[in-house]
C-alpha positions as CSV (number, residue, x, y, z in Angstrom):
1,N,-34.5,79.7,161.7
2,Q,-32.7,82.0,164.1
3,S,-33.0,81.5,167.8
4,C,-31.6,83.2,170.9
5,A,-28.3,81.6,170.0
6,I,-27.8,84.4,167.5
7,D,-28.1,86.9,170.4
8,M,-25.4,85.0,172.3
9,W,-23.2,85.2,169.1
10,S,-23.7,88.9,169.1
11,C,-22.7,89.2,172.7
12,G,-19.5,87.3,171.8
13,I,-18.7,89.6,169.0
14,I,-19.2,92.6,171.3
15,L,-16.9,91.0,173.9
16,L,-14.3,90.2,171.2
17,S,-14.4,93.8,170.0
18,I,-13.9,95.1,173.5
19,L,-11.0,92.7,174.3
20,S,-9.3,93.2,170.9
21,H,-10.0,97.0,170.7
22,R,-11.1,96.4,167.2
23,H,-14.4,98.1,166.4
24,P,-16.2,96.7,164.5
25,F,-14.4,93.4,164.5
26,F,-15.8,92.2,161.2
27,T,-16.1,94.8,158.4
28,A,-17.3,92.8,155.4
29,P,-19.3,94.7,152.8
30,D,-21.3,91.6,151.8
31,D,-22.3,88.1,153.0
32,L,-19.6,86.2,151.1
33,T,-16.8,88.3,152.4
34,A,-18.3,88.1,155.9
35,L,-18.2,84.3,155.7
36,C,-14.6,84.4,154.6
37,E,-13.7,86.7,157.5
38,I,-15.5,84.4,160.0
39,A,-13.8,81.4,158.5
40,R,-10.4,83.1,158.8
41,V,-10.9,83.5,162.5
42,F,-12.7,80.3,163.4
43,G,-11.1,78.0,160.8
44,T,-12.6,76.6,157.6
45,K,-13.2,73.1,159.1
46,K,-15.4,74.5,161.8
47,I,-17.4,76.6,159.4
48,I,-17.9,73.6,157.1
49,E,-19.1,71.6,160.1
50,T,-21.4,74.5,161.1
51,G,-22.9,74.6,157.7
52,K,-23.6,70.9,157.8
53,C,-25.3,71.2,161.2
54,C,-27.5,74.0,159.7
55,G,-28.3,72.0,156.5
56,R,-26.0,74.0,154.3
57,S,-23.0,73.2,152.2
58,V,-20.0,75.5,152.1
59,S,-16.5,75.1,150.7
60,F,-13.3,77.2,150.7
61,P,-10.5,77.4,148.1
62,E,-7.9,76.8,150.9
63,E,-7.9,75.6,154.4
64,C,-7.5,78.1,157.3
65,E,-6.6,77.0,160.8
66,P,-8.5,78.7,163.6
67,Y,-7.1,81.4,165.8
68,D,-6.8,81.0,169.5
69,L,-9.1,83.9,170.6
70,R,-7.0,84.7,173.6
71,E,-3.9,85.0,171.5
72,L,-5.7,87.0,168.9
73,C,-7.0,89.5,171.5
74,Y,-3.5,89.9,173.0
75,R,-2.0,90.4,169.5
76,L,-4.5,93.0,168.4
77,N,-4.6,94.7,171.8
78,P,-1.2,94.5,173.5
79,S,-2.4,96.7,176.4
80,I,-4.9,94.0,177.4
81,S,-2.1,92.5,179.6
82,E,-2.4,95.5,181.9
83,L,-6.0,94.7,182.7
84,N,-5.1,91.5,184.7
85,L,-8.1,89.8,183.3
86,D,-9.3,86.5,184.8
87,D,-8.7,83.7,182.3
88,S,-12.4,82.8,182.5
89,V,-13.2,85.7,180.2
90,F,-11.6,83.8,177.4
91,D,-13.6,80.7,178.2
92,L,-16.8,82.7,178.1
93,L,-15.7,84.3,174.8
94,N,-15.0,80.9,173.2
95,R,-18.4,79.6,174.4
96,L,-20.2,82.7,173.1
97,L,-18.5,82.4,169.8
98,E,-19.0,78.7,169.2
99,P,-20.0,78.7,165.6
100,I,-22.5,75.8,165.9
101,P,-25.6,77.4,167.3
102,N,-27.1,74.3,169.1
103,I,-23.9,73.9,171.2
104,R,-23.3,77.6,171.9
105,I,-23.7,78.7,175.5
106,T,-27.2,79.8,176.3
107,A,-28.1,83.1,178.0
108,K,-29.0,81.3,181.3
109,E,-25.6,79.4,181.2
110,A,-23.7,82.6,180.4
111,L,-25.3,84.4,183.4
112,T,-23.9,81.8,185.7
113,H,-20.5,81.6,184.0
114,P,-17.5,81.9,186.4
115,Y,-16.3,85.1,184.7
116,L,-19.5,87.0,185.4
117,R,-19.3,85.8,189.0
118,T,-15.9,87.6,189.3
119,L,-17.3,91.0,188.5
């Protein structure tokens, strides 16, 4: 049941990898580990909510709070501060990496996002 929303997620992962200088960002060897890695970044509550929206049930042994993606990128890539990035890049990043597919930014919306107008 994939839609173009998965392509937007992929764009978000690529942008996250570029900003964080972590390539690849997720390195799980299997689906279960991948789900845990994603939950660690986006928080278990959001992943549980995403599962419900997709007709799936998921649970975790412990709760993880989400990371702020801007702070995560700066922590993983301290040299990012030298780039003088417009803050709108992190808004775009958050909208691309919205876990719930039906509220994730669309390609059309992304192309008109303020960050892309600054380039």
